Structures are given as C-alpha cells and as structure tokens.
N, C-alpha and C positions, 0 to 999 in steps of 0.2 A: 349176444345171441340174436336179438331182434334185428341187428344190422345184418347178420348172416342170412336170416330168413328173407329180409327185403331184397338182398342181392340175388338170392336163389330164385325168388319169385320173379324178379325183373329179368333174370337170364332165361327162365321158362317161358315167360311171355315173349321175349325176343326170338327164341327158337320157334315158337308157335307162329308168330307173325311172319318170320322169314320163310317157314315151310309153306304156309298158305299162300304167300306171295308167289312162290314158284309153281304152285298148282295150275293146271290148265283151266282157263276160264271156260264157262259153258258156251256152247255155240249160240250166237245171237240170231243168226239167220237160219235158213233151212239147211240141215245137215246134208252134206253130199258124200261123206265118208264116215263109216263107223268101224272102229278098230276094237277087237275084243280078244280075250284069251290071256295069255301070260304077259301082262302089262302091269306096271306099278302105278301109273297115273290114270285117273278116271274123272270124267266130268258129266257122265250120264249113266247113273247106276253103276254096273260093272264094266262099262265100255267108255271109249273116248269118241265123241262125235265132233267132226270138223265141219265148219261151214266154209264157204269159199274165202271169206275174209281171213280166217284163221290160217288157211293154207298159203294165201297170198302174203302173209306177214313173214313167212319163212323165206330165207334166201332163195332167190329164183335162179334157175340155170337153164341155158338154152342149148339144144342139140339140133344141128341140121343134119338129117340122115336120109338115106334112101332106105325105104322099107318095101316089103312085098305088097303092102296095102295101098300104095299110092304110085302113080306113074312117074312122078318126079320127087326129088328130095324135098322134104318138108322141115320147117323149123318148129320144134316142139319146145315148150316152156313150162316150168313148174319147179317145185321144190325137189331136192334129191330124196329118193325113197328112204335112205338111211336117216336123213334129218327128220322126217316125219316119225320114223320108228324111235328116234331118240326122244322126241316130244312125248311119246306114250310110255317111255320107260320099258322098252321091249326086253323081256327075259328069256324068250324062247330061241330056237335054232331054225325054225321053219315058219314060212309065211304062207297062208292059204288065201289067195286073192280071188274075190268072187265078183262077177259082173252082174249088172241088172237082170240079165237073162239066165242067171245062175251058172254060167260057164265058170269054171274054177281052175286055177293052176297053183301048183306048189312052187314056191320060190325059196331056194336055200338062202339062209342068212349070208353065206359067203358071197353070193352075187351082189348084194347091196353093199357089202364091205369092200369088195375088190373093184367094182365098176361104179361109175357115176350114173346109176340108173335114175331116170327122172320120172316122177309121178306127174305127168303133163296135164295141165289145165288149159293150155292154149296151143293152138296151131297157127303158124304164120301170123302171130299177134292177135288172133281172135279166140275168145273163150270157146272151148269145145262144147257143143251141144250134144244131146243124146243122139241125135241123128248123125253127128260127125264123130262118133266114138267116145263122146264125153259121158259123165262129167270128168272122168279121169282115165288116162291111157298110160300104161307102163311102157317106157321107151328106154332101150339099152343104147349105149354109145356105139352103134354099128360103124359110124364113120371113123372112129379112132381105134376100134378093135375089131378087125375083119373076122377074127376067129369066133365072134359072136353070131355070125350069120349062119346059124344052124336051125333045123326044124325044132330042136329041143328048146333053144332060146326063144325063137319066134312064138312057141306055144305059151311062153311065160309072159308075153307082151299082151296082157289082158286089157281090152278096152271096155268102156262103160263100167269101170271099176266103182263099186260103192261100198264094199266090205272087205276087211282084212282080218283074218283070225291068226293070232300068234300062238304057236305051239312049241 
C-alpha cells in the first residue's frame, strides 16, 4: 500500500510539474499585447500579456504585400496570428482586435485558420514604432490571395494593436 501511495504521489508531482512548465511565463519587459476573454492560459490575472521578446520567440513569417496604406509593397514580419492564439489557448470563435486609439475590428476565427495572417512587429526589417503603425499591425496575405483585397478585409487590418478579446 505504501508503495502505491508513493507512486501516486510521484505521478501527481510529475503532472503538476509538466503542467506548470507548459504555462506561459510572465512578461519580463513592457507588455505590448494583452489578450483577454475566452482563453485557457493566463500570465497576468485573467489575461495574457506579451512583451516583444515573447512574440519574437514564436516562429516568424514574412509577407511582402502591396497595401492601400503604402505607395509600394512592404515586407512585414511577425508571428502568425493563429500561433499567438494557440499560445493563449483560445476557446472562442471571434476576435475583437483593439488599437491604441480604441479603433476596433472583429475578426472571425475562420480568417486566421484559413489564411496566414501575420501579427506584424516589423516592416522592412525594422521594428514598427507607434508612429509607423506599431507596436503590432495585422496583415493578410494579399500577395497570395487577391480575393482578400476588399474593404471588409482591409478594415480588419488593424494597426497599433495592443489588445485582443476572444469571444
């Protein structure tokens, strides 16, 4: 019986250790993105906060696209939006993306599942400043999917993103 109890205790400790090892670490730098709502992971109360280093640790993707906001094609770089949502354990079907100036857009989950939407931190190799539409800018793969060049999709390309609410 004592042997059984030891094994059960060891198994419980192993599960606890592996679960906490998978949890998101707290932001060490200044948070640039807060995700709230229907999420299973949390590192700041009921939310997840990402600093720049946390977003940079995710696989990075580049998109060179023409957009209505620049005269020439620009190269945007950052993690895929869906990878960020996987990090927070997204449980909802809609994303409400909010900018520093409180502009907000609803993005259906199907967009980030179907398309390689980038949560861009860089433009042409340089970190996006607030003046240049940073800290984060949602960019769809317009170069690969011309059907995305619509007013509706352009309205989802929020810049100066700092909050996402999952519903």
